[in-house]
C-alpha positions in Angstrom: 15.0 16.6 5.4 16.2 14.9 2.4 14.1 12.5 0.4 13.9 8.9 1.7 13.9 6.2 -1.0 11.5 4.1 1.2 8.6 6.3 0.1 9.5 6.3 -3.6 9.7 2.5 -3.5 6.3 2.4 -1.8 4.9 4.7 -4.5 6.2 2.6 -7.3 5.0 -0.6 -5.6 1.5 0.8 -5.3 1.5 2.2 -8.8 2.6 -1.2 -10.2 0.0 -3.1 -8.2 -2.7 -0.6 -9.0 -1.9 -0.7 -12.7 -2.0 -4.5 -12.8 -5.3 -4.5 -11.0 -6.8 -2.0 -13.4 -5.3 -3.1 -16.7 -4.2 -6.8 -16.4 -7.2 -8.3 -14.6 -7.0 -11.7 -16.4 -3.4 -12.1 -15.2 -4.0 -10.8 -11.7 -7.1 -13.0 -11.2 -5.2 -16.1 -12.3 -2.1 -15.4 -10.1 -4.1 -14.2 -7.0 -6.9 -16.8 -7.3 -9.7 -14.2 -7.8 -12.8 -15.7 -9.4 -15.3 -13.9 -11.6 -15.1 -10.6 -13.3 -14.0 -7.5 -11.5 -16.8 -5.7 -9.7 -17.2 -2.1 -8.6 -15.4 -2.7 -5.3 -12.4 -4.3 -7.0 -12.1 -1.1 -9.1 -12.5 1.1 -6.1 -9.7 -0.7 -4.3 -7.5 -0.5 -7.4 -8.0 3.2 -7.5 -7.3 3.6 -3.9 -4.0 1.7 -4.3 -3.0 4.1 -7.1 -4.0 7.2 -5.0 -1.9 6.0 -2.1 1.0 5.6 -4.5 0.6 9.3 -5.2 0.6 10.1 -1.5 3.8 8.1 -1.0 5.3 10.0 -3.9 4.4 13.3 -2.2 6.0 12.1 1.0 9.1 11.3 -0.9 9.2 14.7 -2.4 8.6 16.6 0.9 9.0 14.6 4.1 8.2 17.5 6.3 5.1 18.9 4.6 3.6 15.4 4.0 4.7 13.7 7.2 1.1 13.3 8.5 0.5 11.1 5.4 3.0 8.6 6.7 0.7 7.8 9.7 -2.3 7.5 7.4 -0.4 5.3 5.0 0.8 3.0 7.7 -2.7 2.7 9.1 -4.2 2.0 5.6 -1.6 -0.6 4.8 -2.4 -2.4 8.1 -6.1 -2.3 7.3 -5.4 -4.0 4.0 -3.3 -6.6 5.8 -5.9 -7.3 8.5 -8.7 -7.6 5.9 -6.8 -9.9 3.5 -5.3 -12.1 6.2 -8.7 -12.5 7.9 -10.2 -13.6 4.5 -7.2 -15.9 3.9 -7.6 -17.5 7.3 -11.3 -18.2 6.6 -10.6 -19.5 3.1 -12.1 -16.7 1.1 -8.8 -15.3 -0.1 -5.9 -17.1 -1.7 -2.5 -17.6 -0.2 -1.0 -15.6 -3.1 -3.1 -12.6 -2.2 -2.0 -12.9 1.4 1.6 -13.2 0.3 1.2 -10.0 -1.8 -0.3 -8.0 1.0 2.6 -9.1 3.2 4.5 -6.4 1.4 2.1 -3.9 2.9 2.9 -5.3 6.3 6.6 -4.7 5.7 5.9 -1.2 4.4 3.7 -0.4 7.4 6.4 -1.4 9.9 9.1 0.5 7.9 6.8 3.6 7.9 6.4 3.3 11.7 10.1 2.8 12.2 10.8 5.9 10.1 8.3 7.9 12.2 9.9 6.8 15.4 13.5 7.4 14.3 12.8 10.9 12.9 11.3 13.9 14.5 10.4 17.3 13.2 12.4 20.2 14.5 9.7 22.8 15.0 12.1 25.3 16.6 13.6 26.4 13.3 
């Protein structure tokens, strides 16, 4: 299978978001309406975002070998979406954060569509 640009775009998106979370907290906190200094959980989440970017890059490089990562990536993106939307609905997360995580919702659905439209030919 040839490389699919969807997974390269997802990798770059995660790397940009992760880098901003890790290295531009003052900007990110203003834009996303996050109060107070970053805590340990903030840094863990930022690191996870970067690591998932690496997983999407691996998928882009080898769609067959890393296909199982696509399922995991879609699930993880949906977990982020549900968590952020739930906090947004209760007023403990900003609309800008909910808007940002909407990109993860789009990626999750595109990942699932990709999985559904492709299959592995295990006979070769």
